FITI-626092 format. One record per residue: x, y, z of N, C-alpha, C in turn; residue in one letter. Coordinates in steps of 0.02 Angstrom, whole numbers, plus 32768, in hexadecimal, padded with zeros to 4 digits. Each point is the difference from the previous one (the first is absolute). Layout:
XYZXYZXYZa;...
//
This chain:
10553B5078F17FE47FF9804180367FEC8041m;7FE6801A804680288006800E80237FA98014q;80388018802A80037FAF80137FD27FEB8041l;80007FDD800B7FDF7FFC805580067FBB8010q;80127FDB804F80287FD480117FA97FEA801Ce;7FFB7FCC7FE57FC87FBA803380197FD0801Fa;7FCC7FF4803180177FBD80257FC77FD07FE0v;803D7FCF7FDC7FBD7FC87FC87FFA7FBB8044f;7FC87FE680317FFA7FD680347FC37FDA7FEDc;80217FB97FFB7FC27FDC7FF67FEC7FDC8065a;7FBA7FDD800A7FF6800880357FCC7FA07FDBt;80077FE5803D7FE47FB47FF67FCF8007803Fa;7FD17FC780077FEB8000803580117FDE8050s;7FFC8028803180217FB7801C7FC97FBE8024s;7FD780147FF87FC87FC3802A7FFD7FC07FB2s;8016802B7FD47FF37FB87FD37FCC80297FCDg;7FC2801580107FB37FF57FEF800F80577FDAs;7FE480007FB27FF580507FE3804380077FDAg;800C80467FF9803A800F7FBC801C80278032f;803880247FF3803780417FFB7FDE80017FCEg;804680357FF37FFF802B7FD0806280247FF6a;7FF680237FB38039802880037FE5804C7FECv;8026802B80437FF9803D7FF1802B80307FF7t;801280207FEE802880447FFF800C80408023l;800B80198028800280158032805180487FE5h;7FE0804F8015802380297FF3802780028035d;803C8003800480457FF580297FEC801F8039i;8002803C80027FED8058800A7FE57FFD802Fv;7FBC7FF57FE17FBE800280227FE27FE2801Ft;800D7FAE7FFE7FF07FCA80077FB47FF97FD1g;7FEB801D7FDE7FC17FFA7FE27FF77FDB7FCEs;7FB87FE1800180077FAB7FBF7FF6802F7FB8s;802D7FE77FE07FF480067FB97FE67FE17FCBl;80027FDF80057FCF7FAB7FE1800D7FD28032a;7FC37FC57FF780057FC380117FE47FBC7FC5s;80037FD280227FFE7FD67FBA7FFD7FB5802Df;7FB97FFC7FF07FE77FD4803880017FA77FE9k;7FEA7FD4800980017FB27FF4804A7FEC8000q;80117FFA802E804E7FF6801F800C7FD6802Ct;80347FE1801980097FDC803280357FF48021n;803C80167FD7803D7FE97FCE803680088049a;801E7FB2801C80317FEE8030803480477FEDa;802B7FF6802B803E80158013801A7FFE7FB9p;803780117FE780187FF87FBF7FE67FD97FD2h;7FB7801F80027FD67FE07FB87FDA803C7FE0c;8024803280057FFE80337FCD802D80397FFEt;7FED7FFF7FB5802A803B7FC67FEA80147FDFt;802380417FD97FF480337FF1802980077FB3y;800C80397FD78015800F7FCD7FF080498014l;801580417FFB7FF380537FF87FF37FF37FB5e;7FDE805980077FEA7FFD7FCF802580347FE0s;801D7FEF7FC9802780407FCC7FE7804D7FE6k;800E80247FD17FE780227FE67FDD7FF77FDBk;80097FB87FCD7FDC7FE67FCC7FDC7FD48008a;80147FE280287FD57FB4801B7FEC7FFE8054q;7FC27FEA80007FDB7FF5802D80207FB8803Ag;800A7FF1802880027FF3802A7FE17FC0802Dg;80017FD080167FE97FE68021800E7FAE8039f;7FF17FDC802A80027FFB80307FE27F9A7FFEf;80197FE780297FE67FC98009800C7FDC804Fl;7FB87FD7801380027FFA80287FE37F988015a;80327FE27FFF7FF27FBD80097FDD7FF88041a;7FD27FC280037FB880028027802B7FC1803Bq;7FE78009803880217FCA801F7FD17FB48005p;7FD380257FFC7FCB7FC3800A7FE17FC07FB2d;803A80237FD47FD87FF47FBF803080017FC9k;801A7FCF7FD5802780217FDF7FD980397FC7s;7FFF802F80057FEB80287FF58043803F7FF7l;7FF880357FB08020803980197FE980417FE3l;7FDB801780307FE8804C7FDC802180328000h;800780227FAB800D800B7FFA7FD780597FC4v;8031804B802F7FD88039801A802E80367FD4y;7FC5803D7FD78035802A7FF7800280318021n;802380457FF87FE38034801F7FD980257FEFf;7FE17FF67FC27FC3802A7FEE7FC27FF08015q;7FF47FD780157FBA7FE1800D80117FD28058k;7FC58013802C80047FD380387FE17FBC8019d;7FE87FE17FAF7FE77FB37FF6803D7FC77FEBq;7FF87FC7800A802C7FF480037FEC7FEF7F92i;80547FF67FDE7FFF800F7FDA80047FBD7FBBt;80257FC0803480007FCA7FF07FFD7FC28032l;7FF87FE3800280047FB0802780427FAE7FDAk;802580098029802D7FE37FC47FE97FA1803Ci;80007FE27FDD80017FBC801180557FCE8019v;7FFE7FFF803380537FFB7FF47FFF7FAC801Al;80457FD97FE37FF37FA880197FFB7FF18041p;8020803380267FE77FEC804F8000802C802Be;8018800080317FE0803D802F8056801D8013k;8010805B7FF28048801780067FEA80108043l;804A7FEC802A801080278041801880477FF6t;802F7FFC7FC78019804C7FEE801F80097FC1c;7FED80407FE1800480207FC6803C80278000v;8014802A7FCA802E802B7FDA7FF880217FC8a;800980277FEC7FF780267FB2804B80277FE6l;801C7FEF7FE28046802B7FE07FFF80478009d;802680267FFA800580457FF27FD680117FDEp;7FFB7FE87FC27FDE800F7FB67FBA7FF47FFFr;7FF67FC580327FB67FE27FED7FFC7FCE7FDAg;80367FD77FDB80007FE37FD57FF47FC28010d;800A7FF1801D80137FB080367FD57FEF803Fy;7FED7FDD800B7FC97FFE804C80187FAC801Ef;8019800F803E80157FAC80277FD77FF1802Fa;7FED7FC07FF37FEE7FF6805F7FF87FC78015g;7FFB8001804480217FBB80327FE47FDA8019g;80057FBF80147FAA7FE0800680177FD98052t;7FD97FE08012800A7FD3803380357FDA8000t;800E7FD47FC080187FB67FF8804B80137FDEq;800480457FFF8048801B8003800180187FB0g;7FE07FE97FDF7FF280177FC68020804D7FDBr;800C80197FCC800380457FF77FEB7FFB7FB0i;7FCE802A7FEF7FE280007FC38003804F7FD5h;80257FF87FC67FFE80437FE27FE880077FB8l;7FE9803280017FDA801A7FC7800D80487FDCw;7FE67FF07FDA801780647FC97FC3800C8006e;7FF28039800F7FC9802E80197FCA801A7FC6v;802780217FCD7FCC7FFB7FB87FF57FC27FE8s;80137FDB7FF57FF87FD27FDB7FC77FA68036s;801E8011803C7FE67FCC801780197FC2800Eg;803E7FF87FE880217FC07FF980227FE2802Bi;800C7FD7802E80177FD7802380467FEB7FEFl;802A8029800880567FEF7FCA80207FBC802Ff;7FD68017804380347FC0803F7FE07FF7802Bn;80007FCD802B7FDD7FEE8020803B7FAB802Cs;800A800F803580357FCA800E800D80088060w;80397FD080137FFD7FF680498017801B801Cd;8005803F800C80478025802B7FEF7FF08030a;7FE17FFD8041801E7FE780327FD87FB08026h;800B7FE880337FEA7FD7802E7FD880058025y;7FE6805880087FBD7FFC802A7FE5803C7FE8r;7FD6802980287FDC80387FE5802980327FEBq;7FF380227FCC8017803A7FE37FE080478026v;803E801780197FD7803A803B7FFF80367FC7n;802A80297FEE8016803B7FE180297FF87FD2v;7FFF80317FCF80107FF57FB88018804D7FE1l;8032801A7FE58020803A7FF080157FFF7FCAr;7FFB80277FD4801A80227FC6803C80278015f;803C80017FF18015802B7FF0800D803E7FDFt;801D805680137FE880287FE97FEA80117FBDq;804A7FD57FC37FFC800A7FB47FE07FB17FF3d;7FD67FE4802E7FD67FC07FDF80227FD07FF6g;804F7FE68002801E7FCB7FE17FF57FD98026s;7FFF7FED804F800B7FDE80257FA87FE78016a;80007FCC80297FCD7FFA801F80067FD2803Fl;7FFA8015802E801C8000803A7FBE7FD0803Fi;800D7FC0802B7FBE7FEC7FF280027FDC807Bs;7FF88013801880057FEB80467FCD7FC8801Bg;80097FCC800E7FCB7FC08021800D7FF0804Ds;7FCC7FE57FFA800F7FE4805080317FC8800Dd;80297FF47FDC80397FC8800080398021800Ed;7FE78028800780508049802F802680117FC1s;7FF47FF97FD1803280037FB67FF180457FE3s;803880397FDD7FC380257FC080257FDD7FC3v;7FFA7FFE7FDF802B800A7FAC7FEE80277FDBs;8028801C7FD77FFE802E7FDB7FFD7FE67FBEv;7FB480217FE2801F7FE27FC07FFB80167FC3w;80217FFA7FC2800080267FB77FE480037FDEs;7FE580467FE57FB17FFD7FE780177FD87FB1v;803B80257FE480227FE27FB97FDA7FB27FF5s;802C7FDF803A7FF67FC5800B7FB67FD18007r;7FD2801E80027FD87FEB802C7FC580097FB6l;802980397FDA7FB37FF37FC480277FE07FBEl;80477FD8800A80287FF87FC27FD57FCE7FE0d;7FF67FFB7FD07FCF7FE17FD880287FB38007e;804C80037FEA80197FB67FEA80027FEA804Cd;8009801180377FEC7FE880487FBB7FEB801Ca;7FCF80147FD17FAD7FF1802880207FB58029q;800C7FB97FC87FEB7FD08021803F7FF88032n;80148023802480477FF0802E7FE5800A8044d;800E7FFE80387FE5800E803B802F80378007l;7FEB80618010802880168013801B801D8025p;804E800B800D80377FFB8049800F804E8005l;7FF67FEF804F801B805C8005805080237FF6p;7FEE803F7FDF80288024802380457FEB8034y;7FD07FFF803A80257FF080347FE2800A8043y;80017FC580277FE57FF98037801980208040t;7FC98023801C8015801680697FEE7FD18024l;80207FDB80237FF37FC5802A801980248054t;800680258007802E8033803D7FC87FE2803Ad;7FA680177FFD7FDB7FFD80187FE87FBE8038h;7FDD8006802B7FFB7FB2800F7FAD7FFC8001t;7FE9803380027F9C7FF680157FF380257FA7l;7FC67FFB80107FD080197FB98006804F7FF6p;8006800F7FB18018804880027FB6801F7FF8i;8001804380227FC5801A7FFE7FF5804C7FDEt;804480137FDA7FFC80417FD2805D80137FF9d;7FED80147FA1802C800B7FDE800980477FD4i;802E80298013801280477FFA80427FF97FAEi;7FF5801A7FCD801E801C7FCA801A80368009c;80637FFA80107FF480557FE5800680127FC9g;8036803B7FED8005802C7FD2803F7FCF7FCDv;7FDD801C7FBF804F7FEE7FE77FE07FCA7FBBg;800E7FEA7FDF7FF87FB37FB180237FC5801Bs;7FDE7FCD8010801B7FB9800A802D7FEF7FC5f;803F7FDF80277FFC7FF18041802B80388034p;800F803A7FFC8015803380157FF1801A804At;7FAF7FF87FFE7FEC800C802F7FEC7FD4804Ac;7FF780248037800F7FD9803B7FA67FF38021r;80067FCA80177F9F7FEB802780197FF9804Di;7FC08018801D7FF7800B804B7FBF7FA28003l;801D7FBD80267FC57FDF80267FFB800D8034t;7FBC7FE87FFD7FFE801480597FDC7F9B8013s;7FFD7FE1803B7FF37FBA80157FD78009804Es;7FD27FB480017FE28001803D80508001803Cv;802B7FFA7FE2804C7FDE802F8019804A8015d;7FC780318011801E80438016804480187FDFh;801F7FEF7FD9800A801F7FC6800D802C7FC4s;802F80217FE0800980257FC580247FF77FE1v;7FF27FF87FD280587FEB7FD3800280457FB4k;803B80288007801180277FBE80267FC07FE7l;7FE57FF47FB380387FDA7FCB7FFF80427FCEw;80647FED7FE5800280107FB07FF57FC67FC2d;7FD27FFD7FC87FED7FE97FF0805B7FED7FBAl;801A80417FFA80227FEE7FDC803E7FDE8017a;80247FF4804A80197FD080047FF27FDB8019s;7FB37FF880207FDC7FB8800C800E7FE7802Dr;80088038804180137FF480497FDA8038801Et;80057FDA804B7FC78037802E80508026802Em;7FCB80358008802F803A800E7FEC80118051l;7FED801480237FD47FFA803B7FD67FFD8017t;7FF07FC3804F7FD37FF980127FDD80278035t;7FCF80157FED7FDF800580407FD87FF18046f;80178000802C7FCD7FC980337FDB803B8040m;7FAF7FDC7FEE7FEA8042802F7FD37FD8802Ef;7FDB801980467FE77FC280267FC37FF17FDAp;7FCF7FF77FD97FD27FEE7FFE80057FF27FACk;7FC57FE27FE97FF77FEE7FC47FF880317FDBa;802580097FC67FE380357FA77FC07FD87FDAi;7FD9801B80027FE380037FE27FF4801F7FACs;801C803F801B7FE5801E7FB4804680437FF8s;803B80127FC4802780417FFA7FD580277FD2l;8039803C800F7FED803C7FE2804880307FF1a;80237FED7FC2804380307FE67FFF803A7FF6w;801E802B80178014804B7FDA80237FEA7FC9d;7FCE80437FE580287FF37F9F803480117FFAi;804B802E8021802F7FF9800480267FDB8024t;7FDF7FCC801B80187FC2802480228009805Ce;7FEA803C80018034801B80587FE57FE8801Fr;7FC17FDF80157FE47FDE80457FB47FD77FCFf;7FF37FE980307FCA7FD07FED7FD27FE18047f;7FC68010800B7FC57FEA803180037FA97FF4f;7FF67FEB80457FF47FBE80027FCC800A802Ea;7FC37FCD7FF47FB77FF980297FFC7FC58019a;7FF28004803F7FE87FAF80167FAC8017801Bs;7FD77FC27FF07FBD7FE5801B7FE2803C801Ds;802B7FF0803E7FDA8020803D8003803F7FFBd;8012802F7FD1800A8044800C803E80288016g;80417FDD7FF9803A80347FFC80157FE97FCAs;8019804C7FF0802C7FFC7FBC8037802B8014i;803D7FCC7FDA804F801C800E801380267FBFf;8029803D8013800980227FD580737FF37FE4q;7FEE7FD67FD1805E8001801A801F80227FBAm;804680208026801E802F7FC6803E7FD47FF9n;800680127FBA802F7FE27FD6804A80127FFEl;7FE98063801F804580137FF78012802E8057f;80307FFD80197FF6801B8045804D80327FE1k;7FF08032803E805080408010801E7FF48027h;804180077FF7803E7FF9801E802E802B8014r;8031802C801C803A800F7FED80497FE88008e;801980267FDC80477FDC7FEE802D8028803Fd;80437FF77FF98020802180197FF88041800Ck;800E80287FCF7FFF804B7FEF7FBB80168006s;7FEA7FDE802B7F96800A80177FC980257FC3k;800C7FCF7FBC7FDE80277FD37FCF7FC77FF1v;7FD9801780037FB07FC07FFC80087FF27FC7p;7FFA7FA37FFF80107FCA7FB17FB97FDE8016l;7FEE80037FC47FC07FB77FF780147FD77FE7t;7FEB7FB5801D801B7FC67FE77FC67FD37FF9e;80167FC47FE27FB47FCB7FF780097FE08031a;7FE07FCE800D7FEF7FD4803D80007FBE7FEEi;802E7FD280157FE67FC37FD580317FEB7FC9g;7FE67FC67FFB800D7FF47F9E80547FE47FF9g;801A7FC4804680227FE3801F7FF57FBB7FE0r;7FBB7FEA7FF97FF77FC57FE07FD27FD9802Eg;80117FB8800E7FDF7FDE802A7FF980018032v;803F801B80257FF27FF6803C80028046802En;7FD3803B7FD18011803D80087FB080118027d;7FF67FEA80297FBC7FF2803C800E8051802Ai;7FB6801E80097FE7804C7FFD7FD27FDF8030i;7FFD801280477FD27FF0801E7FD7803B8018r;7FD0800B80027FC8803D800680088011804Av;7FF97FBD80387FEB7FFF802E804280158031d;80477FF47FDD80398013801C7FF380488003d;7FFB80127FE58019804580277FD880288037e;801980417FF47FCF803480577FBA7FFD7FFEs;7FF9800580387FA57FFB80077FF4804C7FDAp;803080407FF97FE380307FF3800380027F96d;803C7FE67FFB80087FEE7FB47FC47FD77FEEa;7FD57FD6802E7FE87FC67FE77FAD8036800Dh;8005803380227FBE80137FFF7FEB80217FB6k;8039803B7FFA800380267FCD7FE67FE47FBCk;80307FAB7FF77FFA7FE67FB77FA27FC9800Br;7FD0800F80367FB87FDD7FFF7FE980287FFDl;7FB87FEF7FD57FC1802480007FD07FB38021i;7FD0802480357FD77FCC7FFF7FB780087FF3t;7FD77FE97FD17FD680197FE07FC67FDA802Ba;80127FD180467FC07FFA802A7FCD7FDB7FE7g;800B7FE27FBD7FCB7FC47FEE803C7FD57FB6q;7FCF7FCA7FF8802B7FE27FD9800A80117FC2p;80347FF77FF1801A803E7FA67FEF7FAD7FCDv;7FED80277FCD7FEC7FC07FBD8044800A7FD0s;800D80527FF5801780107FCA80238049800Ac;8047800C7FFD801D80537FDB8007800D7FC3i;801280477FF9800880207FCD802C803D8013a;802A801E7FD48025804380017FED80167FD1i;7FFC805B7FFD7FE680147FD1802E801E7FE5s;7FF180277FB6803480017FD3803E8035800Cf;7FEF8027802F80268033803B80437FE0801Et;7FDC7FCB800C802A7FEF80437FF2800E8037s;7FD1801680067FF7804A80407FB97FCE802Fs;7FDF7FCB7FDA7FBF7FF380377FF77FC97FF1l;7FF87FC5803F7FE47FB1800A7FCB7FFE7FF9l;7FD47FD27FF07FB980037FE1801B7F958027l;7FD6801F802D7FF27FBB80287FBF7FDC8004v;7FE17FBA7FE87FD37FF67FFB7FE57FC08021g;7FB07FEE802C7FFD7FDA803D7FDF7FE27FF4t;7FF67FC580137FB77FD5800A7FD580068009v;8005803A80357F9A802C80057FF280467FDFs;80337FF47FBE7FDC80297FAE8010804B8022g;803F8007802E8021804480098044800F7FCCl;801080397FD1801080177FE8804C80398030i;80207FDD8028802D8054800E802980217FEDh;802680338006803380317FD28019800F802Fi;80597FF47FF28011801A802F803580337FDDy;801580218025803F80247FEC80437FF88007d;80287FCF7FD480417FEC7FFB802E80108039i;801780507FF6801F8010801A7FFB80088052p;7FDA8004800C7FD2800E80527FEB7FC88022t;7FED7FC57FC87FCB7FB9800F7FDC803B8021h;7FC880317FFE7FD9801680197FB47FD57FD3q;7FCE800B80147FAC7FDF7FE37FE6803D7FF5l;800F80077FBA7FF380327FD97F8D80068002i;7FF87FC87FD27FC27FF780027FEA7FC47FF7r;7FBB7FE580187FF27FD27FF37FB67FE17FCAt;80097FE97FCC7FC07FDF7FD47FF47FC98028i;7FA88035801A7FD77FB4801A7FBF7FEF7FC5s;7FFA80167FD87FDC7FEA7FD57FE47FAD7FEBt;803B7FD6801C800E7FC57FF87FF77FD68037h;7FDB801580287FF67FBE80457FC27FD17FFDk;800B7FDB80167FEA7FAB7FFD80257FDD7FB3g;8035802A7FE380197FC77FCD805D800D801Ef;80217FCE7FEF803E80027FE58017800D7FD4s;802980237FF98034801C7FD180257FE37FD8i;800B7FE37FD3801A7FBB7FF0803D80207FCAs;800580467FE3802880277FD27FF080518003h;804980058002801980508010802E801F7FDDl;801D802B7FEA802980287FB97FC180307FF4s;8036801F7FF77FFC80407FBD800D80137FD7t;7FD280317FBB800C7FF47FD77FFD805A7FE0m;7FFD80167FD87FDC802A7FE67FC57FF87FECl;7FDD803B7FFC7FBE800080027FF17FF27FAEk;7FDB7FD17FF57FF180087FC07FDE80337FD4p;800D80087FCC7FE4802D7FDC7FCD7FEE7FE0i;7FDE7FB07FFB7FD47FF97FE77FC77FE08049d;800E801B803C7FD67FE080287FBD801E7FFAl;7FDD7FBD7FFF7FB1801580067FE480538036v;7FE77FFC7FFB7FCC8045801380418034800Dg;802F800D7FE980208040800D800780217FBBh;801D7FF47FBA800580177FD27FD77FE87FC8v;7FDF802A7FDB7FF17FED7FB1801B7FD67FEEn;80037FC57FEF800B7FB77FC78022800E7FB8l;7FE9803E7FEF7FDC800C7FC0804580327FF6r;803A7FF77FDE8037803580018013800F7FB5m;8016804E7FE2802180027FCA80487FE67FDDn;7FE27FC57FD980417FD87FEE802880287FCEv;8016803B7FD6801480367FE17FF9804A802Eg;8025803480098002802C80117FBF80317FD9a;7FF47FFB7FE17FE980247FAC7FBF7FD67FE3a;7FF97FC5802D7FD27FDC7FEB7FBB7FF78023s;7FC17FFF7FD57FC4801580267FE07F8C7FFBd;80287FF580047FF27FAA801B801F7FEA803Aa;7FC57FF980217FF77FDC80527FE67FCB800Dr;805E7FD880097FF07FC5800B801F7FEA8053e;7FE57FCC802480217FE1802580447FE98022s;7FFA8000803E80407FD77FF580007FC07FFEi;80277FE37FD780197FB67FE480187FE08052p;7FC97FC0801280167FE3803B80307FBF7FEDv;8042800A800E80337FA87FF37FC67FA47FFBk;7FF680007FE27FD67FC37FF280227FD58024p;7FCF7FCA80237FF27FDD802F7FE47FAF7FF8v;80227FD37FE27FD07FC57FD27FDB7FC48040v;7FEC7FDD7FFE7FFF7FCA801B804D7FCE7FFBp;7FFE7FEB802680397FD0800B7FF87FC77FF2f;803B7FE17FD17FF97FB5800D80017FD0801Fq;7FD57FAC800F80277FE4804B80147FC27FE4r;801580097FC480317FCF7FFD803880147FC7m;802B80057FF7802E7FF37FBC7FE37FE37FDCr;802280257FB27FF17FF87FD0801D80187FD2d;802A7FC27FD4805680287FDC7FE880197FB8a;7FC57FFA7FF27FD580127FB77FF78040800Ak;7FD48014804B7FF680488003804780358000t;80347FEF801F801F80208007804880017FC7r;7FFA7FF17FC7800280097FC97FD880417FE0d;7FB37FEF80077FDA802D7FC68009802F802Fl;8001800E80457FE980408021800080467FE6h;7FDA8034800D7FF8803B7FF28001801C8044e;803980377FF17FDD801C80477FFE805B7FDCv;7FE8801B80327FCA802D8002805480488000s;7FFF80307FE1802F802F80207FD680497FF5l;800880398028801380367FE3801D80417FF1l;7FE8801C7FC2803E80117FC97FEE804B8040l;8031802D7FF97FF0804E801F7FEE80237FB0p;7FE0804080317FCF800B7FCC8041804E7FCBt;7FDE800A7FDF803280187FE17FCD80477FECq;804B8036800B7FC280497FEA800480067FBFn;7FD980427FE380057FF87FB78030802F8004e;800980057FB6804C801C7FD3800680478029v;7FE1803080007FFF803F800A7FFC80048050n;7FF97FDF802680007FEF804A80297FF5802Ee;80498034800380297FEE801D801F801B804Ee;7FFD7FDE80248025801F803780208069800Fp;7FE88020801D801B803A7FF9804C8017800Be;7FFE7FDC8042803C7FFF801580387FD47FE5w;7FE57FD97FBF80677FDB7FF07FD77FFF7FAFy;7FFE801A7FD780117FE07FBA7FFD7FCA7FD9s;7FC57FD77FCF803B7FCB7FEE803A800E7FBCk;8008802C7FF9803F802D7FCA8036800C8039d;7FFF8009803A8026800C8027800B7FD3802Cs;7FEA7FC6800780147FB1800080197FF17FDBf;80047FFB7FCB80177FDF7FC6803A801F7FF6l;800180527FF28053801F800C80167FED8032r;800E7FFD8047800A7FF98027801D7FAF8014d;7FC87FD27FD480327FB1800580287FF07FC0h;7FED801D7FD7803080037FC0805B8020801Fa;7FDE803D802C804C80178008802F7FDF8032y;7FD27FC5803280277FCC804280267FCD7FE9f;7FC27FED7FC2801A7FBF7FC480357FF97FD3c;801C802B7FED801B80057FC580387FE3801Aq;80217FE97FD1804D7FE47FFA803380498006p;80267FE68028803380477FED803B7FE97FC1l;800A80337FE580377FFA7FCE8050801A8015s;80327FDF7FE480357FFA8019802780548009s;7FE980307FD07FF8804180107FEB80058029t;7FD2800F80307FD37FFD802E80227FEE803De;80287FAF7FEE801D7FF38045803880207FF2r;8021801A7FE38046801780097FF480418013g;7FE1803C7FE97FE6804C80247FDB7FD48052n;7FE97FDF800B80027FF7803D80297FE38039d;803E7FE67FD5804B7FEC802E802380568001t;7FDF80107FCD8038804380137FEE80448011s;7FAE7FFB7FFC7FEC8027803B80037FD7804Bt;80107FC2800A7FEF7FEA8043805C802E800Fl;803D7FE57FD0803680218020800F80438016q;7FDB80187FDC7FDC806480217FF57FFD801Em;7FD47FDF801B7FE48002804080227FFA8047r;80317FC67FDD80367FE3802C803380388027i;801180297FC28044802B80127FCE802C801As;7FBE80267FE57FEA803A803F80137FF58023d;7FCB7FCE802D80037FE2803E803A7FFB8021l;80297FEE7FED80467FEA8027802A80617FF8e;800780187FB97FFF804880177FD3801D8050a;7FC87FF17FE77FD58023803080217FC7804Ae;801D7FE97FFC80047FE88045804B801F8022v;802E800A7FD9803C801080117FFB804B8020g;7FC6801D7FDD7FE4805980137FF67FFB8043q;7FD07FD980087FE77FFA803B803D7FEA8049l;80357FE27FD680287FFE8041801F80238012r;8010801B7FBC8044804F80167FD480398028e;7FBC7FF47FEF7FC9802D802680107FF98048q;7FF47FBA7FFB80097FEF805C80308001800Fl;80307FF97FF18044800C801D801780597FFAg;7FE980227FF28003804480037FCB80048036q;7FD57FE680127FD4800D803880167FEC804Fa;801C7FCC7FE0802E7FD38045802380378017k;8037801F7FBE803A802E80227FDE80538014g;7FD780197FED7FD58035801B7FE87FE98055i;7FE47FC67FF67FE97FE3805F80437FFF801Bn;80397FEB7FD9802A800180468040801C800Bn;7FEC805E7FCB800D8046801A7FE0802B8037a;7FAE7FD77FFE7FD58043803080137FBA8043m;801B7FE3800A7FFA7FB7803F804B803D8028w;80347FF77FAC803E800A80407FE980588023e;7FE2802C7FCA8016804D80097FD07FFB8053t;7FB27FD57FEB7FF68004804C80137FE38033v;80167FC27FF380537FED804280148038800Cv;801980257FDA804E800980037FC98057803Bq;7FF080077FDC7FCF804F80347FE67FFF802Ek;7FF17FB4800F7FDC7FEE805180387FFA801Bv;80347FDB7FE9804B7FF180388017803B7FF1v;801180397FE1802B803A801C7FBC802C8019g;7FCF8003801E7FE78023801680077FE8805Dq;7FFF7FC67FFA800A7FCA803E80408037801Dg;804B7FF17FDE802F800F800E80198035801Dk;7FE1803E7FB87FF68048801E7FD77FFE803Dh;7FE97FF9801B7FD57FFF803280267FE58050s;80177FCF800180347FDE8017803F8031801Ak;800B80237FDD804E801D80017FE2804A801Ed;7FEA80247FE27FC0803680307FFD7FF9804Bk;7FCF7FB9800C80118005803A80447FE28022k;80277FFF7FEE80447FE3802E8028804B7FF2s;7FFD80307FEF800E80387FF87FE4802B8031v;7FC3800080177FD880278011800F7FCB8051q;800E7FB28019802080138029803380018025d;80267FFE7FCB80648028800D7FDC80508017d;7FDC801F7FEA800A806E80017FDB7FDB8054s;7FC87FD07FFC80007FFA805C7FFE7FFC8020n;80597FCB7FF8802F7FFA80178020802E8027e;802C80207FC88022802B80107FDD8046802As;7FCA800880027FC78036800580157FF5805Ad;7FEF7FCB801B80077FD2803C803C80078038e;802F7FFF7FD3804380078019801D803A8005e;7FEB80367FCE801A8039801B7FC4802F802Fn;7FD87FD880017FE48030802C801A7FDF8047g;80247FBD801280227FE080278041802A8028r;801D801C7FCE8046802D800F7FDD8045800Dr;7FC280037FE57FF7804580247FF58007805Fr;7FCD7FB97FFF8020800A803980267FDD8044k;802780007FCA804E7FF1803F800780307FEFr;8017802C7FF0802D804380017FCE80328028g;7FC7801280107FE18003802A80137FF48062r;800E7FC07FF680157FF18043804A80037FFEt;
//
């Protein structure tokens, strides 16, 4: 199947009545690929797991008016499951493997469930006020939460799942408290916890870059307006910060400079700690205009494509603008959601089991006639209260990879070749082989030294030939110049003698 990038967007009714939808669009043409109705999720309340080759994905949407969680899978356009929650959720997050689901509430509590069993593993008071955003790190080892109390807390997932600590209040791995107003967005960088970095935005007009390994703040970026959403390049070269009035600022994390030898160099911006503050409005107006995108409408969310070449901007009026990042030019606008607000925006690979686009029945084996549908990762109703007995007795469904028949082997690499190569690389070296390797290495070093000596000798001969040629050319040029000068002086002497003889003849006649 050819890989195709798609736009995953969720919409909500701006008037409060009616339902929005979750829609997948072709990022190249903007056409609609599939639509899933009956959802009205607010910002940070939609999350998904992509479909893999052997397992279908799903997505979850928390409803703002009721304590309900709608579960969908990509194989049908209707709600698969409605889960009743213990309370309304203000933000949700799903770890990259789709094993654990976290939700925050208006009272500052965070609930952590296991998706395949529905067990409520932990529920604790994480903040003093409403939880606005939840993010898992890319390896799923840490959960990061941002709240209206202006703090950002980092939680170790292994500690939250620890059976021995279920009766104790979870303590955060680290709490970031340098913001002064509510947190609006959090973006996790590449890498595993705690070696990764994160970006946090707040209503206090600032975006802060943090290093979780050292538990320090690296840089503060101050903007002229409050920042509502962030988008970070996968290579961490730049990020976009959007305000609710439609202004989108591009902040480059590297800059070019020239040293004394006029050689262009690239250096990182910031990184000097708490006192390192970069103000966007302090720069020249021309530079400010080059890094500013004006959408013309209030922005609700932004995202960057896989190739980091396109910026997707969702507005509260239902428009999705797609900009070219190098030139900041508007390429196309998806206007099929007018009248709704874009609450979630991201890019994903087009699901292999997307409804209406592929036959859901596939061959399990290359030579098998049995045809089975792509299994979907199981999602069961979540518990509303913690139960220690259920945790001890719970069972989790796992999907084992399909096995090819005995005679079915890949043509490009057979099983015998794999076992032979594996045995060759994994076998230990005997003492004789080590000795042979040492002697061979010594012989190779001797040969290289002899070759270096020969090359040096040839270089000396070449230099001698070059010097001889240079001296010959110089002597010839100098000799020709001297000969022409002597010839000219002789000619001048002969001319003077002829003039003297002419004068003498004139005197004799007189």
